[in-house]
N, C-alpha and C positions, 0 to 999 in steps of 0.2 A: 721610954718613947720620948722623943724630943718634943718639946712644947710647940704648939701650933702658933705660927706667927702670921698675923694678918698682913703685915707689911711686906712679907716675902712673897706670898701667893696671891696678893690682891684681896679685895673684899670677898668674904665667903659667899658662896652661892645662896640665892634666896631659896629658902625651903619651898618645894612645890606641894601645893595642896592636892588632895585626892580628886576634886572635880576638874581641876585644870588638866590633870594627867589623862583622865578619861576622855575629855574633849579632844585633846590632841590625838589620842589613839583613834577616835571615831572619824576625825577629819582625814587622818592618813589612810584609813580603810575605805572611806566613802569616795574619795577622789578617783581611784581606779574604776570603781563601779560606774560613776557618772560618765567617765570618758568612754568606758566600754559601751554603755547604753547609747550614748550620743553617736558613736561610730556605727553601732548596729542599726540605729534608726536611719542614718544617712545611707548605709549600704542597702537597706530594704527599699528606701525610696528610689535608689538608682536601679535596683533589680526589678521593681514593679512594672515598668513599661514592657520588658521582654515577656512578662507573664501574659500580656494582652495579644501577643503574636498569633496564637491559634485562632483568634476571631477573624483574621484576614481571609483564610480559606473559606470560611462560612459566607463572607460577602461575595466571594467569587463563584459560589455554587450556582447561581442563576445563569452565569455564562456557560456552564456546561449543559444547560437545558435549552440553549438558544436554538439548536437544530430542530427541536421537537415541533415548534409552531410551523415549520416549513412543510410538514407532512400534508396538512390540508391543502396547501397551495398546489402540491404535486397532484393530489387527488382531483382538485378542481381543473388543473390542466388536462388530466386524462379524460375527465368528463366532457370538457370542451372539445377535445379531439374526437371523442366518440360522437358527440352531437354534430360536429362538423361532418364526420363521415356519414352519419345518417342523412344529413341534408344533401350531401353529394349523391348518395344512393337514391334519394327521392327524386332526382332529376335525371336519372339514366334512362328515362323513357319520355315520350311526348304525351301530354294530356289529350291532345286531339291529333287525329290523322285524317288526311283527305286523299282521295284517289280518283283518278280518271283513267278509263281504259276503253279499248275497242278490240273487236275480233269478229269471230263467226260462231255459229252454233250448229250442233248436230242434234237430231231429234230422236225420240223413241216412242214406242207405243203407237197409238192411232195417229198421232201427229206425224210420225215418221212416214206413214203410208200415204199421207195426203200432202205433205210439205217437203219441198226440196231442202236437203241439208246445205249448209254453207251460207245461210242468210246472215246479213250484217248485224252485228251487236254493238251497242255502245252503252257504257255504264258510268255512273258517277256515284261516289259514296263518301261517307264520313264515319269516323269511329271515335268513340270516347273511351279512353283507356283508364281502367281502375289502377293498374300497376303495370309492371313490365310484361306480364304474361297474359292478363285477362282484360277484356274490354267488351264493348257493345257497338256493333257496326250496322249501319243502315245503307242500303244500296237501291238505286233506281236503274232499271234496265229498259232499253228499247231494243226490240228484236224484230227484224224484218222476217216475214214468213211467206216466201214465194210459193205459190201452189204448183204442184206437179202438172204436167200436161194431161196425165190421166185424170187428175182431179178436175181440171177445167172441162174435160169431156163429160164427167158426171154432172157438173154444174151447167152444162150446155152454154158455156161462156167463152168468149174469145180472150179474156184476160181478167185479172183480178188484182186487188190490192189487199194485203193482209199483214197485220203486225200485232205484236203483243207489248203491253206495258206492264212491267213487274216491279213490285216494291217488296223488299225483304228486310227483316230486322233480325239480326243474328248475334248471339254471343260469339266472341272470337277468342281463340287461344293462340297466342304468339309463342313460337318456339325458336329462341335464339340458338344459332349453331356456331357462328364465328362473328367477328366484328363486322364483316361484310355481308354474310349470308344468314338468312333466317327463313323460317317457314311459318305457316299458320293454317288452322282449320276453323271452319265456322258452320253453323247449322241453326235453323230456326224456322219460324212461320213466314208465309208470304201471301201477298195479294196480287192477283193476276187479272188484267183486263185485256181481252182479245177483241179486235175489231177488224172489219174488212168490207169490201164492196166488190161486186162483179161488174164486168164490162160486157155490154151487148148480150145479156143473158136471154136465151130463148125458151127457158123453162116455162111450161104452162102452169099458171097458178092453180093450186088444188091437186097437182100431180102427187103420186105417192112418193114418200121420202126414201132416199137411199142413204148409204153410209156418209156421203159428203154432207147432205142437208142436216143430218143428225149432228155431225161434228160442228157444222157451221152455226148451228143453233137456231135455224129458221124453220125447224120442223115442229108443227103444232098439230096434234091429233093425227099423227102419222101421215100428214100431207103438207105440201108446200103452201105457204100463206096465200090466201086468195087475193090479198091486197097487191101482190106483185112486188112488195118491198122485200128484197132478198139480202139486204145489208145485215152484217153480223155485229152484235155488241153483247159481249158476255163478261160477267164478273165471276171469278173463281177464287177460292181460297185453297191453300195447300201448304207445302213445305219446301225447303231447299237445304242443300248442304254442299260443301265444297272445300277446296284446299288450294294453297298457293305457295310459291317460293318468291323471295325477294333478294335483290342484290343492291347494296348501298354503293352509290358513286361518291367521288370526293366532295361534291357539292352538298352532300347530306340527303339528297333525294334518293328514293328507292325505286328501282325498276322491278315490276312484279309480273308474274305469269300465273293465271288462275283458271281452274276448272270448276264449274258449278253445275249441279243438277237441280232443276226446278220442276215441280209438279203441282198443277192446280186441277180442281175438279168441281163440277156442279151438275146435279141431276144426270149423272152417268156420262157426262161429256168431260173429256180430259184434255189438258194441254201439257206436253212434256218437252221441255227445251233444255239443252245442255250447252250453255255459253262457255266458250274458251276465249279468254281475253288477255291482252298484254297492255300494261299501262304504267303509270308513275304514281308513287305515293309519297306524301310529304307531311 
């Protein structure tokens, strides 16, 4: 082997100790790990925001529940409409009705045998309605009661004035048929006052009573009053019932036609009048 010459190859390399060799190896191995860790951390930091994306729909969930609070508002509107409908129905009738009418009457019973039919009748009344169908009506009647000629002969008079005043208080049932036509029925108690006077009466006081004097109410102890006062004033209680039809005109007033039966009595004396009237109601 040729001798080693330092001048040809330069100074000989410095011998490397064991510690320096290990340090170099460790540094060479650690460097890639550090770089790998650094890039991994940087990549994780960049990937972290996308991981929060699912939270966005959770924030939008209340928006999907927005229509739910509107349901009570719809119920409230329905309740208001129903309440408004009830208020409208509550005014489809009048609280008060007034009526005025006139006509004539026919009679029955003993009254018919002594009084001419067709006497004048006038009436005025008022009704308080509880609803569209039921109410309470009061009426005042004036009825002229002209005596028959045969009756004047029994009274031995040349003429007479006779009339009745009636007051009735009746429940009334209204029966709507169409917007223009309706009917009603009524019935109830009544108070009747009958009064009259005779003209040029020649009856002798104390004479026996006949059918006229008994009905006239001037018969006491089966004889004509000795006082010679032959005027009639009688109060009677009884009942009445009737029915009518109405026709509403454009002004809102109703034209009505009515038939009524009235009956009063006291101590066996009766008054039976059947008024037939035509009038207006508003």
